[in-house]
PyMOL CGO cylinders between C-alpha atoms (Angstrom):
from pymol import cmd
from pymol.cgo import CYLINDER

trace = [
    CYLINDER, 176.23, 64.54, 166.40, 179.90, 64.95, 167.20, 0.3, 1, 1, 1, 1, 1, 1,
    CYLINDER, 179.90, 64.95, 167.20, 182.71, 64.50, 164.71, 0.3, 1, 1, 1, 1, 1, 1,
    CYLINDER, 182.71, 64.50, 164.71, 183.75, 61.40, 166.66, 0.3, 1, 1, 1, 1, 1, 1,
    CYLINDER, 183.75, 61.40, 166.66, 180.27, 59.93, 166.29, 0.3, 1, 1, 1, 1, 1, 1,
    CYLINDER, 180.27, 59.93, 166.29, 180.36, 60.55, 162.52, 0.3, 1, 1, 1, 1, 1, 1,
    CYLINDER, 180.36, 60.55, 162.52, 183.77, 58.90, 162.35, 0.3, 1, 1, 1, 1, 1, 1,
    CYLINDER, 183.77, 58.90, 162.35, 182.35, 55.88, 164.16, 0.3, 1, 1, 1, 1, 1, 1,
    CYLINDER, 182.35, 55.88, 164.16, 179.82, 55.46, 161.31, 0.3, 1, 1, 1, 1, 1, 1,
    CYLINDER, 179.82, 55.46, 161.31, 182.64, 55.02, 158.78, 0.3, 1, 1, 1, 1, 1, 1,
    CYLINDER, 182.64, 55.02, 158.78, 183.33, 51.37, 158.07, 0.3, 1, 1, 1, 1, 1, 1,
    CYLINDER, 183.33, 51.37, 158.07, 186.20, 51.75, 155.60, 0.3, 1, 1, 1, 1, 1, 1,
    CYLINDER, 186.20, 51.75, 155.60, 189.68, 52.25, 156.97, 0.3, 1, 1, 1, 1, 1, 1,
    CYLINDER, 189.68, 52.25, 156.97, 190.41, 54.51, 153.98, 0.3, 1, 1, 1, 1, 1, 1,
    CYLINDER, 190.41, 54.51, 153.98, 187.44, 56.75, 154.80, 0.3, 1, 1, 1, 1, 1, 1,
    CYLINDER, 187.44, 56.75, 154.80, 188.42, 56.92, 158.48, 0.3, 1, 1, 1, 1, 1, 1,
    CYLINDER, 188.42, 56.92, 158.48, 191.97, 57.87, 157.45, 0.3, 1, 1, 1, 1, 1, 1,
    CYLINDER, 191.97, 57.87, 157.45, 190.82, 60.59, 155.02, 0.3, 1, 1, 1, 1, 1, 1,
    CYLINDER, 190.82, 60.59, 155.02, 188.30, 61.92, 157.58, 0.3, 1, 1, 1, 1, 1, 1,
    CYLINDER, 188.30, 61.92, 157.58, 191.08, 62.23, 160.17, 0.3, 1, 1, 1, 1, 1, 1,
    CYLINDER, 191.08, 62.23, 160.17, 193.15, 64.20, 157.64, 0.3, 1, 1, 1, 1, 1, 1,
    CYLINDER, 193.15, 64.20, 157.64, 190.15, 66.46, 156.90, 0.3, 1, 1, 1, 1, 1, 1,
    CYLINDER, 190.15, 66.46, 156.90, 189.78, 67.10, 160.64, 0.3, 1, 1, 1, 1, 1, 1,
    CYLINDER, 189.78, 67.10, 160.64, 193.48, 67.88, 161.00, 0.3, 1, 1, 1, 1, 1, 1,
    CYLINDER, 193.48, 67.88, 161.00, 193.38, 70.27, 158.04, 0.3, 1, 1, 1, 1, 1, 1,
    CYLINDER, 193.38, 70.27, 158.04, 190.64, 72.27, 159.77, 0.3, 1, 1, 1, 1, 1, 1,
    CYLINDER, 190.64, 72.27, 159.77, 193.17, 73.76, 162.23, 0.3, 1, 1, 1, 1, 1, 1,
    CYLINDER, 193.17, 73.76, 162.23, 191.10, 76.37, 164.10, 0.3, 1, 1, 1, 1, 1, 1,
    CYLINDER, 191.10, 76.37, 164.10, 188.47, 76.71, 161.33, 0.3, 1, 1, 1, 1, 1, 1,
    CYLINDER, 188.47, 76.71, 161.33, 185.23, 74.76, 161.25, 0.3, 1, 1, 1, 1, 1, 1,
    CYLINDER, 185.23, 74.76, 161.25, 185.77, 73.76, 157.61, 0.3, 1, 1, 1, 1, 1, 1,
    CYLINDER, 185.77, 73.76, 157.61, 189.21, 73.24, 156.04, 0.3, 1, 1, 1, 1, 1, 1,
    CYLINDER, 189.21, 73.24, 156.04, 190.47, 74.89, 152.88, 0.3, 1, 1, 1, 1, 1, 1,
    CYLINDER, 190.47, 74.89, 152.88, 191.36, 72.86, 149.79, 0.3, 1, 1, 1, 1, 1, 1,
    CYLINDER, 191.36, 72.86, 149.79, 194.89, 74.28, 150.05, 0.3, 1, 1, 1, 1, 1, 1,
    CYLINDER, 194.89, 74.28, 150.05, 195.28, 72.78, 153.55, 0.3, 1, 1, 1, 1, 1, 1,
    CYLINDER, 195.28, 72.78, 153.55, 194.00, 69.37, 152.41, 0.3, 1, 1, 1, 1, 1, 1,
    CYLINDER, 194.00, 69.37, 152.41, 196.12, 69.37, 149.26, 0.3, 1, 1, 1, 1, 1, 1,
    CYLINDER, 196.12, 69.37, 149.26, 199.23, 70.38, 151.23, 0.3, 1, 1, 1, 1, 1, 1,
    CYLINDER, 199.23, 70.38, 151.23, 198.99, 67.08, 153.14, 0.3, 1, 1, 1, 1, 1, 1,
    CYLINDER, 198.99, 67.08, 153.14, 200.03, 65.25, 149.95, 0.3, 1, 1, 1, 1, 1, 1,
    CYLINDER, 200.03, 65.25, 149.95, 198.47, 62.04, 151.22, 0.3, 1, 1, 1, 1, 1, 1,
    CYLINDER, 198.47, 62.04, 151.22, 198.41, 59.17, 148.72, 0.3, 1, 1, 1, 1, 1, 1,
    CYLINDER, 198.41, 59.17, 148.72, 194.95, 57.94, 149.82, 0.3, 1, 1, 1, 1, 1, 1,
    CYLINDER, 194.95, 57.94, 149.82, 193.49, 61.37, 149.11, 0.3, 1, 1, 1, 1, 1, 1,
    CYLINDER, 193.49, 61.37, 149.11, 195.15, 61.33, 145.71, 0.3, 1, 1, 1, 1, 1, 1,
    CYLINDER, 195.15, 61.33, 145.71, 193.97, 57.77, 144.95, 0.3, 1, 1, 1, 1, 1, 1,
    CYLINDER, 193.97, 57.77, 144.95, 190.37, 57.58, 146.24, 0.3, 1, 1, 1, 1, 1, 1,
    CYLINDER, 190.37, 57.58, 146.24, 189.10, 61.17, 146.44, 0.3, 1, 1, 1, 1, 1, 1,
    CYLINDER, 189.10, 61.17, 146.44, 187.30, 63.64, 144.21, 0.3, 1, 1, 1, 1, 1, 1,
    CYLINDER, 187.30, 63.64, 144.21, 186.07, 67.21, 144.68, 0.3, 1, 1, 1, 1, 1, 1,
    CYLINDER, 186.07, 67.21, 144.68, 183.63, 69.74, 143.22, 0.3, 1, 1, 1, 1, 1, 1,
    CYLINDER, 183.63, 69.74, 143.22, 183.57, 73.51, 143.80, 0.3, 1, 1, 1, 1, 1, 1,
    CYLINDER, 183.57, 73.51, 143.80, 180.68, 75.90, 143.45, 0.3, 1, 1, 1, 1, 1, 1,
    CYLINDER, 180.68, 75.90, 143.45, 181.36, 78.43, 140.68, 0.3, 1, 1, 1, 1, 1, 1,
    CYLINDER, 181.36, 78.43, 140.68, 179.75, 81.68, 141.90, 0.3, 1, 1, 1, 1, 1, 1,
    CYLINDER, 179.75, 81.68, 141.90, 179.50, 83.11, 138.38, 0.3, 1, 1, 1, 1, 1, 1,
    CYLINDER, 179.50, 83.11, 138.38, 177.42, 80.22, 137.01, 0.3, 1, 1, 1, 1, 1, 1,
    CYLINDER, 177.42, 80.22, 137.01, 176.08, 78.61, 140.22, 0.3, 1, 1, 1, 1, 1, 1,
    CYLINDER, 176.08, 78.61, 140.22, 177.36, 75.29, 138.80, 0.3, 1, 1, 1, 1, 1, 1,
    CYLINDER, 177.36, 75.29, 138.80, 179.38, 72.63, 140.59, 0.3, 1, 1, 1, 1, 1, 1,
    CYLINDER, 179.38, 72.63, 140.59, 182.68, 72.16, 138.75, 0.3, 1, 1, 1, 1, 1, 1,
    CYLINDER, 182.68, 72.16, 138.75, 185.02, 69.19, 139.27, 0.3, 1, 1, 1, 1, 1, 1,
    CYLINDER, 185.02, 69.19, 139.27, 188.62, 70.00, 140.21, 0.3, 1, 1, 1, 1, 1, 1,
    CYLINDER, 188.62, 70.00, 140.21, 189.89, 66.68, 141.60, 0.3, 1, 1, 1, 1, 1, 1,
    CYLINDER, 189.89, 66.68, 141.60, 189.34, 63.09, 140.52, 0.3, 1, 1, 1, 1, 1, 1,
    CYLINDER, 189.34, 63.09, 140.52, 191.72, 60.43, 141.75, 0.3, 1, 1, 1, 1, 1, 1,
    CYLINDER, 191.72, 60.43, 141.75, 192.61, 57.33, 139.71, 0.3, 1, 1, 1, 1, 1, 1,
    CYLINDER, 192.61, 57.33, 139.71, 190.09, 55.00, 141.42, 0.3, 1, 1, 1, 1, 1, 1,
    CYLINDER, 190.09, 55.00, 141.42, 187.06, 57.23, 140.69, 0.3, 1, 1, 1, 1, 1, 1,
    CYLINDER, 187.06, 57.23, 140.69, 188.37, 57.86, 137.15, 0.3, 1, 1, 1, 1, 1, 1,
    CYLINDER, 188.37, 57.86, 137.15, 188.61, 54.11, 136.61, 0.3, 1, 1, 1, 1, 1, 1,
    CYLINDER, 188.61, 54.11, 136.61, 185.07, 53.48, 137.87, 0.3, 1, 1, 1, 1, 1, 1,
    CYLINDER, 185.07, 53.48, 137.87, 183.49, 56.29, 135.86, 0.3, 1, 1, 1, 1, 1, 1,
    CYLINDER, 183.49, 56.29, 135.86, 185.66, 55.72, 132.81, 0.3, 1, 1, 1, 1, 1, 1,
    CYLINDER, 185.66, 55.72, 132.81, 186.29, 59.46, 132.44, 0.3, 1, 1, 1, 1, 1, 1,
    CYLINDER, 186.29, 59.46, 132.44, 188.13, 62.28, 134.18, 0.3, 1, 1, 1, 1, 1, 1,
    CYLINDER, 188.13, 62.28, 134.18, 185.57, 64.88, 135.31, 0.3, 1, 1, 1, 1, 1, 1,
    CYLINDER, 185.57, 64.88, 135.31, 188.12, 67.62, 136.10, 0.3, 1, 1, 1, 1, 1, 1,
    CYLINDER, 188.12, 67.62, 136.10, 186.89, 70.86, 134.56, 0.3, 1, 1, 1, 1, 1, 1,
    CYLINDER, 186.89, 70.86, 134.56, 183.41, 69.50, 133.83, 0.3, 1, 1, 1, 1, 1, 1,
    CYLINDER, 183.41, 69.50, 133.83, 180.22, 70.77, 135.43, 0.3, 1, 1, 1, 1, 1, 1,
    CYLINDER, 180.22, 70.77, 135.43, 178.16, 68.30, 137.42, 0.3, 1, 1, 1, 1, 1, 1,
    CYLINDER, 178.16, 68.30, 137.42, 175.44, 68.43, 134.74, 0.3, 1, 1, 1, 1, 1, 1,
    CYLINDER, 175.44, 68.43, 134.74, 177.95, 67.60, 132.01, 0.3, 1, 1, 1, 1, 1, 1,
    CYLINDER, 177.95, 67.60, 132.01, 179.33, 64.67, 133.98, 0.3, 1, 1, 1, 1, 1, 1,
    CYLINDER, 179.33, 64.67, 133.98, 176.21, 63.00, 135.40, 0.3, 1, 1, 1, 1, 1, 1,
    CYLINDER, 176.21, 63.00, 135.40, 173.27, 61.87, 133.29, 0.3, 1, 1, 1, 1, 1, 1,
    CYLINDER, 173.27, 61.87, 133.29, 169.69, 60.84, 133.85, 0.3, 1, 1, 1, 1, 1, 1,
    CYLINDER, 169.69, 60.84, 133.85, 167.97, 60.91, 137.24, 0.3, 1, 1, 1, 1, 1, 1,
    CYLINDER, 167.97, 60.91, 137.24, 171.29, 60.67, 139.06, 0.3, 1, 1, 1, 1, 1, 1,
    CYLINDER, 171.29, 60.67, 139.06, 172.36, 64.25, 138.34, 0.3, 1, 1, 1, 1, 1, 1,
    CYLINDER, 172.36, 64.25, 138.34, 169.51, 65.84, 140.34, 0.3, 1, 1, 1, 1, 1, 1,
    CYLINDER, 169.51, 65.84, 140.34, 170.20, 63.60, 143.36, 0.3, 1, 1, 1, 1, 1, 1,
    CYLINDER, 170.20, 63.60, 143.36, 173.96, 64.21, 143.26, 0.3, 1, 1, 1, 1, 1, 1,
    CYLINDER, 173.96, 64.21, 143.26, 173.44, 67.97, 142.86, 0.3, 1, 1, 1, 1, 1, 1,
    CYLINDER, 173.44, 67.97, 142.86, 171.03, 68.01, 145.83, 0.3, 1, 1, 1, 1, 1, 1,
    CYLINDER, 171.03, 68.01, 145.83, 173.41, 65.98, 148.04, 0.3, 1, 1, 1, 1, 1, 1,
    CYLINDER, 173.41, 65.98, 148.04, 176.42, 68.17, 147.25, 0.3, 1, 1, 1, 1, 1, 1,
    CYLINDER, 176.42, 68.17, 147.25, 174.52, 71.39, 147.83, 0.3, 1, 1, 1, 1, 1, 1,
    CYLINDER, 174.52, 71.39, 147.83, 173.24, 70.06, 151.19, 0.3, 1, 1, 1, 1, 1, 1,
    CYLINDER, 173.24, 70.06, 151.19, 176.83, 69.33, 152.24, 0.3, 1, 1, 1, 1, 1, 1,
    CYLINDER, 176.83, 69.33, 152.24, 177.96, 72.84, 151.23, 0.3, 1, 1, 1, 1, 1, 1,
    CYLINDER, 177.96, 72.84, 151.23, 174.91, 74.74, 152.48, 0.3, 1, 1, 1, 1, 1, 1,
    CYLINDER, 174.91, 74.74, 152.48, 174.42, 72.93, 155.78, 0.3, 1, 1, 1, 1, 1, 1,
    CYLINDER, 174.42, 72.93, 155.78, 177.25, 72.42, 156.14, 0.3, 1, 1, 1, 1, 1, 1,
    CYLINDER, 177.25, 72.42, 156.14, 176.70, 68.69, 156.49, 0.3, 1, 1, 1, 1, 1, 1,
    CYLINDER, 176.70, 68.69, 156.49, 178.72, 65.50, 156.78, 0.3, 1, 1, 1, 1, 1, 1,
    CYLINDER, 178.72, 65.50, 156.78, 177.41, 62.85, 154.37, 0.3, 1, 1, 1, 1, 1, 1,
    CYLINDER, 177.41, 62.85, 154.37, 178.01, 59.10, 154.49, 0.3, 1, 1, 1, 1, 1, 1,
    CYLINDER, 178.01, 59.10, 154.49, 176.44, 56.51, 152.22, 0.3, 1, 1, 1, 1, 1, 1,
    CYLINDER, 176.44, 56.51, 152.22, 176.92, 52.77, 152.17, 0.3, 1, 1, 1, 1, 1, 1,
    CYLINDER, 176.92, 52.77, 152.17, 175.57, 49.89, 150.16, 0.3, 1, 1, 1, 1, 1, 1,
    CYLINDER, 175.57, 49.89, 150.16, 174.65, 50.75, 146.60, 0.3, 1, 1, 1, 1, 1, 1,
    CYLINDER, 174.65, 50.75, 146.60, 176.67, 53.93, 146.06, 0.3, 1, 1, 1, 1, 1, 1,
    CYLINDER, 176.67, 53.93, 146.06, 177.12, 54.06, 142.31, 0.3, 1, 1, 1, 1, 1, 1,
    CYLINDER, 177.12, 54.06, 142.31, 174.46, 53.41, 139.73, 0.3, 1, 1, 1, 1, 1, 1,
    CYLINDER, 174.46, 53.41, 139.73, 174.44, 53.60, 135.97, 0.3, 1, 1, 1, 1, 1, 1,
    CYLINDER, 174.44, 53.60, 135.97, 172.24, 52.12, 133.28, 0.3, 1, 1, 1, 1, 1, 1,
    CYLINDER, 172.24, 52.12, 133.28, 171.82, 48.45, 134.19, 0.3, 1, 1, 1, 1, 1, 1,
    CYLINDER, 171.82, 48.45, 134.19, 174.59, 48.34, 136.78, 0.3, 1, 1, 1, 1, 1, 1,
    CYLINDER, 174.59, 48.34, 136.78, 174.98, 49.19, 140.44, 0.3, 1, 1, 1, 1, 1, 1,
    CYLINDER, 174.98, 49.19, 140.44, 178.13, 49.02, 142.53, 0.3, 1, 1, 1, 1, 1, 1,
    CYLINDER, 178.13, 49.02, 142.53, 178.48, 48.59, 146.27, 0.3, 1, 1, 1, 1, 1, 1,
    CYLINDER, 178.48, 48.59, 146.27, 180.81, 50.33, 148.71, 0.3, 1, 1, 1, 1, 1, 1,
    CYLINDER, 180.81, 50.33, 148.71, 181.02, 53.34, 151.01, 0.3, 1, 1, 1, 1, 1, 1,
    CYLINDER, 181.02, 53.34, 151.01, 181.26, 57.08, 150.31, 0.3, 1, 1, 1, 1, 1, 1,
    CYLINDER, 181.26, 57.08, 150.31, 181.58, 60.26, 152.33, 0.3, 1, 1, 1, 1, 1, 1,
    CYLINDER, 181.58, 60.26, 152.33, 181.14, 63.89, 151.32, 0.3, 1, 1, 1, 1, 1, 1,
    CYLINDER, 181.14, 63.89, 151.32, 182.66, 66.63, 153.44, 0.3, 1, 1, 1, 1, 1, 1,
    CYLINDER, 182.66, 66.63, 153.44, 182.37, 70.42, 153.17, 0.3, 1, 1, 1, 1, 1, 1,
    CYLINDER, 182.37, 70.42, 153.17, 185.43, 72.52, 152.47, 0.3, 1, 1, 1, 1, 1, 1,
    CYLINDER, 185.43, 72.52, 152.47, 186.43, 75.98, 151.35, 0.3, 1, 1, 1, 1, 1, 1,
    CYLINDER, 186.43, 75.98, 151.35, 187.87, 76.35, 147.84, 0.3, 1, 1, 1, 1, 1, 1,
    CYLINDER, 187.87, 76.35, 147.84, 187.80, 80.11, 147.20, 0.3, 1, 1, 1, 1, 1, 1,
    CYLINDER, 187.80, 80.11, 147.20, 185.80, 81.42, 150.16, 0.3, 1, 1, 1, 1, 1, 1,
    CYLINDER, 185.80, 81.42, 150.16, 187.51, 82.72, 153.26, 0.3, 1, 1, 1, 1, 1, 1,
    CYLINDER, 187.51, 82.72, 153.26, 184.65, 82.09, 155.63, 0.3, 1, 1, 1, 1, 1, 1,
    CYLINDER, 184.65, 82.09, 155.63, 182.09, 79.57, 154.37, 0.3, 1, 1, 1, 1, 1, 1,
    CYLINDER, 182.09, 79.57, 154.37, 181.99, 76.22, 152.56, 0.3, 1, 1, 1, 1, 1, 1,
    CYLINDER, 181.99, 76.22, 152.56, 181.90, 76.45, 148.77, 0.3, 1, 1, 1, 1, 1, 1,
    CYLINDER, 181.90, 76.45, 148.77, 183.08, 72.97, 147.78, 0.3, 1, 1, 1, 1, 1, 1,
    CYLINDER, 183.08, 72.97, 147.78, 182.61, 69.26, 148.45, 0.3, 1, 1, 1, 1, 1, 1,
    CYLINDER, 182.61, 69.26, 148.45, 185.47, 66.87, 149.16, 0.3, 1, 1, 1, 1, 1, 1,
    CYLINDER, 185.47, 66.87, 149.16, 184.47, 63.26, 148.60, 0.3, 1, 1, 1, 1, 1, 1,
    CYLINDER, 184.47, 63.26, 148.60, 186.05, 59.87, 149.02, 0.3, 1, 1, 1, 1, 1, 1,
    CYLINDER, 186.05, 59.87, 149.02, 184.64, 56.62, 147.66, 0.3, 1, 1, 1, 1, 1, 1,
    CYLINDER, 184.64, 56.62, 147.66, 185.73, 53.06, 148.36, 0.3, 1, 1, 1, 1, 1, 1,
    CYLINDER, 185.73, 53.06, 148.36, 184.14, 50.39, 146.17, 0.3, 1, 1, 1, 1, 1, 1,
    CYLINDER, 184.14, 50.39, 146.17, 183.59, 46.78, 147.17, 0.3, 1, 1, 1, 1, 1, 1,
    CYLINDER, 183.59, 46.78, 147.17, 185.49, 45.24, 144.26, 0.3, 1, 1, 1, 1, 1, 1,
    CYLINDER, 185.49, 45.24, 144.26, 184.13, 41.78, 145.06, 0.3, 1, 1, 1, 1, 1, 1,
    CYLINDER, 184.13, 41.78, 145.06, 180.59, 42.99, 144.29, 0.3, 1, 1, 1, 1, 1, 1,
    CYLINDER, 180.59, 42.99, 144.29, 181.05, 45.32, 141.30, 0.3, 1, 1, 1, 1, 1, 1,
    CYLINDER, 181.05, 45.32, 141.30, 177.99, 45.28, 139.07, 0.3, 1, 1, 1, 1, 1, 1,
    CYLINDER, 177.99, 45.28, 139.07, 176.41, 42.61, 141.25, 0.3, 1, 1, 1, 1, 1, 1,
    CYLINDER, 176.41, 42.61, 141.25, 172.95, 44.15, 141.28, 0.3, 1, 1, 1, 1, 1, 1,
    CYLINDER, 172.95, 44.15, 141.28, 171.02, 46.07, 138.67, 0.3, 1, 1, 1, 1, 1, 1,
    CYLINDER, 171.02, 46.07, 138.67, 168.04, 47.91, 140.20, 0.3, 1, 1, 1, 1, 1, 1,
    CYLINDER, 168.04, 47.91, 140.20, 165.70, 50.06, 138.13, 0.3, 1, 1, 1, 1, 1, 1,
    CYLINDER, 165.70, 50.06, 138.13, 166.48, 53.28, 140.04, 0.3, 1, 1, 1, 1, 1, 1,
    CYLINDER, 166.48, 53.28, 140.04, 169.47, 54.62, 141.95, 0.3, 1, 1, 1, 1, 1, 1,
    CYLINDER, 169.47, 54.62, 141.95, 169.44, 54.69, 145.75, 0.3, 1, 1, 1, 1, 1, 1,
    CYLINDER, 169.44, 54.69, 145.75, 171.79, 54.19, 148.67, 0.3, 1, 1, 1, 1, 1, 1,
    CYLINDER, 171.79, 54.19, 148.67, 171.12, 51.38, 151.09, 0.3, 1, 1, 1, 1, 1, 1,
    CYLINDER, 171.12, 51.38, 151.09, 172.40, 53.43, 154.02, 0.3, 1, 1, 1, 1, 1, 1,
    CYLINDER, 172.40, 53.43, 154.02, 172.54, 57.23, 154.22, 0.3, 1, 1, 1, 1, 1, 1,
    CYLINDER, 172.54, 57.23, 154.22, 173.71, 59.44, 157.06, 0.3, 1, 1, 1, 1, 1, 1,
    CYLINDER, 173.71, 59.44, 157.06, 173.48, 63.22, 156.63, 0.3, 1, 1, 1, 1, 1, 1,
    CYLINDER, 173.48, 63.22, 156.63, 174.74, 64.95, 159.76, 0.3, 1, 1, 1, 1, 1, 1,
    CYLINDER, 174.74, 64.95, 159.76, 174.81, 68.74, 160.46, 0.3, 1, 1, 1, 1, 1, 1,
    CYLINDER, 174.81, 68.74, 160.46, 178.42, 69.79, 161.04, 0.3, 1, 1, 1, 1, 1, 1,
    CYLINDER, 178.42, 69.79, 161.04, 177.52, 72.37, 163.68, 0.3, 1, 1, 1, 1, 1, 1,
    CYLINDER, 177.52, 72.37, 163.68, 174.68, 70.41, 165.29, 0.3, 1, 1, 1, 1, 1, 1,
]
cmd.load_cgo(trace, "trace")
């Protein structure tokens, strides 16, 4: 699937905007560096985005960016925490698997519908995960994510287990 076809899957204007910035930050590389994305200084990245890097010493995903909207939804700032410290219950294995697929593929990930679940509450919206390079010169070693919640439907449903209503996982080089 082409990058344009992935972009066409994105419903949120914010996600389309951030995806376009990610593409522009790639320059001649297949996957952009965090430094190139951060240098853009875009307010939507700062507001809606979050990121995790793979620590080669511990093989743990460590948070290094969490904008105010994700902080508000989670009720905590994950920066500096490992994924296993931040997520609890059955969600942590699914999140870890998704992020490692995005890095290892590399893959482009889009989810819509029920995108955030916690004990007794599920929230609707749209999310994308994109590969990037944090410390590596040649291969992805981090995930750059952006989430837009449907604030009219927060906590509207409370299923027994977490799942996404829609999921697209697309090989970047395919």
